[in-house]
C-alpha positions as CSV (number, residue, x, y, z in Angstrom):
1,M,108.8,99.5,115.5
2,N,108.7,96.4,117.6
3,L,105.6,96.1,119.7
4,S,104.7,93.0,121.8
5,V,101.2,93.0,123.4
6,R,100.6,90.1,126.0
7,K,97.3,88.7,126.5
8,G,95.1,90.4,129.0
9,E,97.3,93.7,129.2
10,N,96.3,97.1,128.1
11,Y,98.3,99.4,126.0
12,A,97.9,102.8,124.6
13,L,99.6,104.6,121.8
14,I,100.2,108.2,122.7
15,G,102.1,110.8,120.7
16,R,101.6,113.9,118.8
17,S,99.4,114.4,115.7
18,G,101.3,113.0,112.8
19,A,103.3,110.4,114.9
20,E,101.6,107.6,112.8
21,K,99.6,106.0,115.7
22,T,96.5,105.6,113.4
23,T,98.8,103.9,110.7
24,V,100.1,101.5,113.2
25,L,96.7,100.3,114.1
26,R,95.6,100.2,110.3
27,L,98.8,98.1,109.9
28,I,97.9,95.6,112.7
29,S,94.2,95.3,111.6
30,G,95.1,94.8,108.0
31,L,93.4,97.9,106.6
32,V,96.7,98.8,105.0
33,R,99.8,96.6,104.0
34,P,103.4,97.5,105.1
35,T,105.8,99.1,102.5
36,E,108.4,97.2,104.3
37,G,108.9,94.8,107.1
38,N,105.9,92.7,108.3
39,V,103.2,92.6,110.9
40,C,102.9,89.2,112.9
41,L,99.8,88.6,115.1
42,F,99.8,85.5,117.4
43,G,102.9,84.1,115.7
44,Q,101.2,84.4,112.2
45,N,102.2,86.7,109.4
46,S,99.3,89.4,109.1
47,H,98.5,88.5,105.6
48,N,96.2,85.9,107.2
49,T,93.9,88.9,108.4
50,V,90.7,86.8,108.9
51,Y,92.7,84.8,111.5
52,A,93.7,88.0,113.4
53,Q,90.1,89.7,112.9
54,N,88.6,86.9,115.0
55,R,91.0,87.6,117.8
56,V,91.7,91.2,117.9
57,W,89.3,94.2,117.9
58,I,90.8,97.5,117.0
59,L,88.9,100.8,117.6
60,I,90.3,103.8,115.9
61,E,89.0,107.2,117.1
62,S,85.2,106.9,117.2
63,P,83.1,103.8,117.2
64,G,80.8,103.0,114.4
65,I,77.5,103.3,116.3
66,Y,73.8,103.9,115.1
67,P,72.8,107.2,116.8
68,N,69.0,106.5,116.4
69,M,69.4,103.1,118.2
70,S,69.8,102.6,122.2
71,A,73.1,101.2,123.6
72,R,71.2,97.8,124.2
73,E,70.2,97.7,120.4
74,N,73.7,98.6,119.3
75,V,75.3,95.7,121.3
76,K,72.5,93.5,120.4
77,L,73.2,94.0,116.8
78,K,76.9,93.3,117.1
79,C,76.2,90.2,119.1
80,L,73.9,88.8,116.4
81,A,76.7,89.4,113.8
82,K,78.9,87.4,116.1
83,G,76.3,84.7,116.6
84,I,75.8,85.6,120.2
85,S,72.1,85.4,121.2
86,N,72.3,85.4,125.0
87,K,70.3,88.4,126.4
88,S,72.2,88.4,129.9
89,Y,75.3,88.5,128.0
90,I,74.2,92.1,126.7
91,A,73.2,93.3,130.1
92,E,76.4,91.9,131.7
93,L,78.5,93.9,129.1
94,L,76.6,97.0,129.5
95,E,77.0,96.8,133.2
96,S,80.7,96.1,133.0
97,I,81.3,99.4,131.1
98,G,78.9,101.5,133.2
99,L,76.0,101.7,130.6
100,R,73.4,99.6,132.2
101,A,71.3,102.5,133.3
102,T,71.2,104.2,130.1
103,D,71.0,101.1,127.8
104,K,67.5,102.3,126.4
105,K,68.6,105.9,125.8
106,K,69.1,106.8,122.1
107,V,72.9,107.0,121.4
108,K,72.5,110.5,119.8
109,H,71.8,111.8,123.3
110,F,75.0,110.3,124.6
111,S,78.0,112.4,125.9
112,V,81.3,111.8,124.1
113,G,82.6,109.7,127.0
114,M,79.4,107.5,126.7
115,K,79.8,106.9,123.1
116,Q,83.5,105.9,123.7
117,R,82.3,103.4,126.4
118,L,79.8,102.0,124.0
119,G,82.6,101.6,121.4
120,I,84.6,99.8,124.0
121,A,81.6,97.4,124.7
122,L,81.2,96.7,121.1
123,A,84.8,95.9,120.9
124,L,84.4,93.4,123.6
125,V,81.5,91.5,121.9
126,G,82.7,87.9,121.5
127,N,85.5,88.3,123.9
128,P,88.5,89.0,121.8
129,E,91.9,88.1,123.1
130,S,93.2,91.7,122.3
131,V,91.5,95.1,122.1
132,L,93.5,97.9,120.7
133,Y,92.1,101.2,121.1
134,L,93.3,104.8,119.9
135,S,91.5,108.0,120.9
136,S,92.0,111.5,119.8
137,W,92.6,112.7,123.3
138,N,95.0,115.6,123.2
139,V,97.7,114.9,125.8
140,F,100.3,117.3,124.6
């Protein structure tokens, strides 16, 4: 497989169950190593995963969120982990993905779509150059 993703473009991996979509994202993220060939990110070999992790965010299936916290609290926690303390940044991010009106509601009361949007918001924290997203939508 040869995949080139340009900065600012969106890509989706679509295929039947068992088509190895998750494996591709795990390879890109460095969660697994290729048995043959290699993965290059930003012109660098993927063995330097710390380099790539600061520039790419990968969301596989469902986001890692805290259900007893609000959307705002989940994003704030991720911001703190990334060293971002700007309160307006959180509000703008929630606004951009359509969750500002629900930012104080506990995530355990969110619909599946709202949880997915929150996952995308978490992926966007820190403005990574690329966000790769794989969902379990059944398109076949």
